[in-house]
C-alpha positions as CSV (number, residue, x, y, z in Angstrom):
1,M,9.6,-13.3,0.9
2,T,12.5,-12.0,2.9
3,L,12.3,-9.3,5.6
4,Y,15.4,-7.5,6.5
5,G,14.7,-4.8,9.1
6,N,13.8,-1.9,6.8
7,E,12.9,-3.8,3.6
8,L,10.8,-6.6,2.3
9,L,12.1,-8.6,-0.7
10,T,9.6,-10.3,-3.1
11,P,10.3,-12.2,-6.3
12,R,10.5,-9.0,-8.4
13,L,10.4,-6.2,-6.0
14,R,12.1,-4.5,-3.1
15,L,9.8,-2.7,-0.6
16,R,12.0,-0.4,1.4
17,R,11.8,2.3,4.0
18,V,11.6,5.9,2.7
19,L,15.0,7.5,2.8
20,L,16.0,11.2,2.8
21,R,16.9,11.0,-0.9
22,D,13.3,9.8,-1.7
23,I,11.6,13.0,-0.5
24,P,12.0,15.0,-3.7
25,M,10.6,12.0,-5.7
26,L,7.7,11.6,-3.3
27,A,6.9,15.3,-3.4
28,A,6.9,15.2,-7.2
29,W,4.6,12.2,-7.3
30,S,2.4,13.8,-4.6
31,G,1.5,16.7,-6.8
32,S,1.2,14.8,-10.1
33,E,-2.1,13.8,-11.5
34,I,-0.2,11.4,-13.9
35,A,1.5,9.7,-10.9
36,H,-1.8,9.4,-9.0
37,G,-3.7,8.0,-12.0
38,E,-7.5,8.2,-12.3
39,Y,-8.4,6.9,-8.9
40,L,-6.3,8.8,-6.4
41,T,-6.2,12.5,-5.6
42,P,-2.9,14.3,-5.6
43,H,-2.3,15.7,-2.1
44,A,0.5,18.1,-3.0
45,M,3.0,17.2,-0.2
46,D,5.9,19.5,-0.7
47,E,9.5,18.6,0.1
48,E,9.5,20.5,3.4
49,T,6.5,18.6,4.6
50,G,8.0,15.3,3.4
51,Y,11.3,15.9,5.3
52,A,9.3,16.9,8.5
53,Q,7.2,13.7,8.2
54,L,10.3,11.6,7.7
55,E,12.0,13.1,10.7
56,S,9.0,12.9,13.0
57,G,8.5,9.2,12.3
58,L,5.2,9.6,10.4
59,L,6.5,7.7,7.4
60,W,8.1,4.9,9.6
61,G,6.9,4.2,13.1
62,K,5.3,1.5,15.2
63,K,1.8,2.3,14.0
64,S,2.4,3.1,10.4
65,R,5.0,2.5,7.7
66,T,5.5,3.8,4.2
67,F,7.5,1.7,1.8
68,I,9.0,2.7,-1.6
69,I,8.3,0.1,-4.2
70,E,11.3,-0.7,-6.4
71,I,11.7,-3.1,-9.2
72,K,14.8,-5.2,-8.4
73,G,17.6,-3.3,-10.0
74,G,16.6,0.0,-8.3
75,T,13.8,1.7,-10.3
76,S,11.3,3.3,-7.9
77,I,7.7,2.8,-9.2
78,G,5.5,3.8,-6.3
79,S,4.7,3.4,-2.6
80,I,2.7,1.2,-0.3
81,Q,1.8,2.0,3.3
82,Y,-0.1,0.7,6.2
83,W,-1.4,2.2,9.4
84,L,-3.1,0.7,12.4
85,R,-6.5,2.1,13.2
86,R,-6.6,4.2,16.3
87,E,-9.8,2.7,17.5
88,R,-8.8,-0.9,16.7
89,R,-5.0,-1.6,16.8
90,E,-5.5,-5.1,15.6
91,C,-6.8,-3.7,12.3
92,A,-4.5,-2.3,9.6
93,V,-5.4,-0.2,6.6
94,M,-3.3,-0.4,3.5
95,A,-2.9,2.0,0.6
96,L,-1.0,1.5,-2.7
97,K,0.1,3.9,-5.4
98,I,2.0,2.8,-8.5
99,S,3.2,6.2,-9.6
100,V,5.0,5.3,-12.8
101,P,2.3,4.8,-15.5
102,G,4.5,2.3,-17.4
103,A,4.7,0.1,-14.4
104,R,0.9,-0.3,-14.1
105,K,-0.9,-3.4,-15.2
106,K,2.2,-5.6,-14.8
107,G,1.3,-7.2,-11.4
108,Y,3.6,-5.1,-9.3
109,G,0.8,-3.7,-7.2
110,T,-0.6,-7.1,-6.6
111,E,2.8,-8.5,-5.6
112,A,3.6,-5.6,-3.3
113,Q,0.2,-5.9,-1.6
114,K,0.4,-9.7,-1.3
115,Y,3.8,-9.7,0.5
116,L,2.9,-6.8,2.7
117,I,-0.3,-8.7,3.7
118,I,1.8,-11.7,4.6
119,N,4.2,-9.6,6.6
120,L,1.3,-7.9,8.5
121,F,-0.4,-11.2,9.4
122,E,2.7,-13.1,10.2
123,R,4.8,-10.5,12.0
124,L,2.4,-8.1,13.5
125,E,-0.3,-10.7,14.3
126,I,-3.1,-8.4,13.4
127,D,-6.7,-9.7,12.9
128,E,-7.8,-7.7,9.8
129,I,-6.6,-5.7,6.9
130,Q,-8.8,-3.1,5.2
131,M,-8.5,-1.3,1.9
132,Y,-10.6,1.4,0.2
133,T,-10.9,1.7,-3.5
134,D,-12.8,3.8,-6.0
135,I,-15.8,2.1,-7.5
136,N,-14.4,2.4,-11.0
137,N,-10.9,1.0,-10.2
138,V,-11.4,-2.3,-12.0
139,A,-7.7,-3.3,-11.8
140,Q,-7.7,-2.9,-8.0
141,L,-11.1,-4.6,-7.6
142,R,-9.7,-7.7,-9.5
143,C,-6.5,-7.6,-7.4
144,L,-8.4,-7.5,-4.1
145,A,-10.6,-10.4,-5.2
146,K,-7.5,-12.4,-6.2
147,L,-6.0,-11.6,-2.7
148,G,-9.1,-12.9,-0.9
149,F,-10.6,-9.7,0.2
150,E,-14.4,-9.4,0.7
151,Q,-16.3,-6.3,-0.1
152,V,-17.8,-5.0,3.2
153,E,-19.7,-2.0,2.0
154,S,-20.2,0.7,-0.6
155,L,-19.5,4.2,0.8
156,T,-18.2,7.6,0.2
157,Y,-14.8,8.3,1.6
158,D,-12.4,11.2,1.8
159,D,-9.3,11.1,-0.5
160,H,-7.3,14.2,0.5
161,R,-10.4,16.3,0.7
162,V,-12.0,14.9,-2.4
163,T,-15.1,12.8,-1.8
164,R,-15.1,9.6,-3.7
165,L,-17.6,6.8,-4.2
166,G,-16.0,3.4,-3.5
167,Y,-15.8,0.2,-1.5
168,L,-14.4,-0.9,1.7
169,F,-12.7,-4.3,1.5
170,R,-11.6,-6.5,4.3
171,L,-9.3,-9.5,4.7
172,C,-9.7,-11.3,8.1
173,R,-7.0,-13.6,9.5
174,S,-9.2,-16.7,9.0
175,Q,-9.7,-15.8,5.2
176,Y,-5.9,-15.2,5.0
177,Q,-5.1,-18.6,6.5
178,Q,-7.5,-20.4,4.2
179,S,-6.4,-18.7,1.0
180,S,-4.1,-20.7,-1.2
181,V,-2.6,-17.5,-2.7
182,Y,-0.7,-17.0,0.5
183,K,0.3,-20.7,1.2
184,Y,2.9,-20.9,-1.5
185,Y,4.3,-17.4,-1.4
186,Y,7.9,-18.3,-1.8
187,E,7.4,-19.4,-5.4
């Protein structure tokens, strides 16, 4: 893993800061049920809102960051973001969206999450990462288990004004430090 200011390089991916040129793509993904898949709700961000969020720092700031996920070579396939909880700054919440259906089930989401997790624990020195997922999202459930997350609770949660039944997962610093999946991350 290599971190260069506004991007994170993994073996197959480049996670990079959202740029002005990305806003039309993000807006298209935002309103597309195909880009969101079965377990996320389109939130219909238009380009104007996207430009405003980029300019205001909502997409890239000290408390939250949104990365475009690119396959090395330049094809954008989704986004991954994190934000620090208001009530607990030492706790980050992550969210992932692989928006190109042909890029799903190839391990890109797992790889993006793994390297962002490493970055959060090593560079931000947070104590915990949380993720929410739909109860039927089997691929993400397997991914979170592989990455060492523990299921904390079953709950209903709001996904852009749609109530979903799902799970809250947590990865604590001690679990991260003990997990072999993160020890040999350069390979």
